[in-house]
C-alpha positions in Angstrom: -35.1 -24.9 -5.3 -32.1 -22.6 -4.7 -32.3 -21.9 -1.0 -29.3 -20.4 0.7 -27.4 -19.8 -2.5 -25.1 -16.8 -2.4 -26.3 -14.9 -5.4 -23.5 -12.4 -5.4 -20.9 -15.1 -6.1 -22.1 -16.2 -9.5 -19.8 -14.0 -11.5 -21.3 -14.5 -15.0 -21.4 -18.3 -15.3 -17.8 -19.1 -14.3 -17.3 -22.5 -12.7 -16.6 -22.9 -9.0 -12.8 -23.2 -9.3 -12.6 -20.0 -11.4 -14.8 -18.1 -9.0 -12.7 -19.2 -6.1 -9.5 -18.2 -7.9 -10.9 -14.7 -8.8 -12.0 -14.1 -5.2 -8.6 -15.3 -3.8 -6.6 -13.0 -6.2 -8.8 -10.0 -5.5 -8.6 -10.5 -1.7 -4.8 -10.9 -2.0 -4.5 -7.7 -4.0 -6.9 -5.8 -1.7 -4.9 -6.5 1.4 -1.5 -5.9 -0.2 -2.5 -2.5 -1.6 -5.2 -1.4 0.8 -7.7 -0.6 -1.9 -8.5 -1.8 -5.4 -10.7 -0.7 -8.3 -12.9 -3.4 -9.7 -16.4 -4.1 -10.9 -19.4 -3.8 -8.5 -20.2 -7.6 -8.8 -16.6 -8.6 -7.9 -16.5 -6.1 -5.0 -19.7 -7.6 -3.6 -18.2 -11.1 -4.0 -15.1 -10.4 -2.0 -16.7 -8.4 0.8 -17.8 -11.4 2.9 -14.3 -13.0 2.6 -12.7 -9.7 3.7 -15.0 -9.5 6.8 -14.3 -13.2 7.8 -10.5 -12.9 7.5 -10.4 -9.7 9.6 -12.6 -11.4 12.2 -10.4 -14.4 12.3 -7.2 -12.3 12.6 -8.9 -10.4 15.5 -9.9 -13.5 17.3 -8.6 -15.0 20.5 -6.9 -18.1 18.9 -3.2 -18.6 18.5 -1.2 -17.1 15.7 -0.6 -20.5 14.2 -4.3 -21.2 14.0 -5.0 -17.8 12.4 -2.4 -18.4 9.8 -3.8 -21.9 9.1 -7.2 -20.4 8.4 -6.0 -17.3 6.4 -3.4 -19.1 4.2 -5.9 -20.9 1.9 -7.9 -17.7 1.3 -5.1 -15.6 -0.1 -2.3 -16.3 -2.5 0.7 -14.5 -1.0 2.4 -14.4 2.3 2.5 -10.6 2.2 -1.3 -10.5 2.0 -1.6 -12.8 5.1 0.8 -10.5 7.0 -1.2 -7.5 5.9 -4.4 -9.1 7.3 -2.8 -9.7 10.6 -1.5 -6.1 10.8 -4.8 -4.6 9.7 -6.8 -6.5 12.2 -5.0 -4.7 15.1 -6.7 -1.5 14.0 -10.2 -2.9 14.4 -10.2 -4.3 17.9 -13.3 -2.2 19.0 -15.2 -2.5 15.7 -17.6 -5.4 15.0 -18.0 -5.6 11.2 -18.2 -3.1 8.4 -14.4 -3.1 7.7 -14.7 -2.2 4.0 -16.4 0.6 2.0 -17.5 0.3 -1.6 -17.6 3.6 -3.5 -18.9 3.9 -7.1 -16.5 5.6 -9.5 -17.8 5.4 -13.1 -19.2 3.2 -15.8 -16.5 1.4 -17.9 -16.4 2.5 -21.5 -16.1 -0.9 -23.1 -19.0 -2.8 -21.6 -20.8 -0.3 -19.3 -19.9 -2.2 -16.1 -20.0 -0.1 -12.9 -16.4 0.4 -11.5 -16.1 0.8 -7.8 -13.3 1.4 -5.4 -13.3 -1.0 -2.4 -11.1 0.2 0.6 -10.7 -0.3 4.3 -12.7 2.0 6.5 
């Protein structure tokens, strides 16, 4: 049985290392730029990671421990700095840090393109 399997992370039959790499690169680009345009499936795959990283950056632990947790989840140092600065804006908020807005269907394969941005 497939209990407790995250169904939004399957990403069309890619193996685990490829899925992790795609999520890491999308999360890094998201925090560096503030918003990105991607497919709906990929946006749903990175949303839990975005939520967790902001919650960690808001938490009461030391800066060193925050960096130790954030560093494996993103590729660049600029992205980890952006996470730390973004978290200061959400001290009173408990979740729901990102918004997914549908844009259009892609011409080539008909995939739904969405814009994911910080609220």
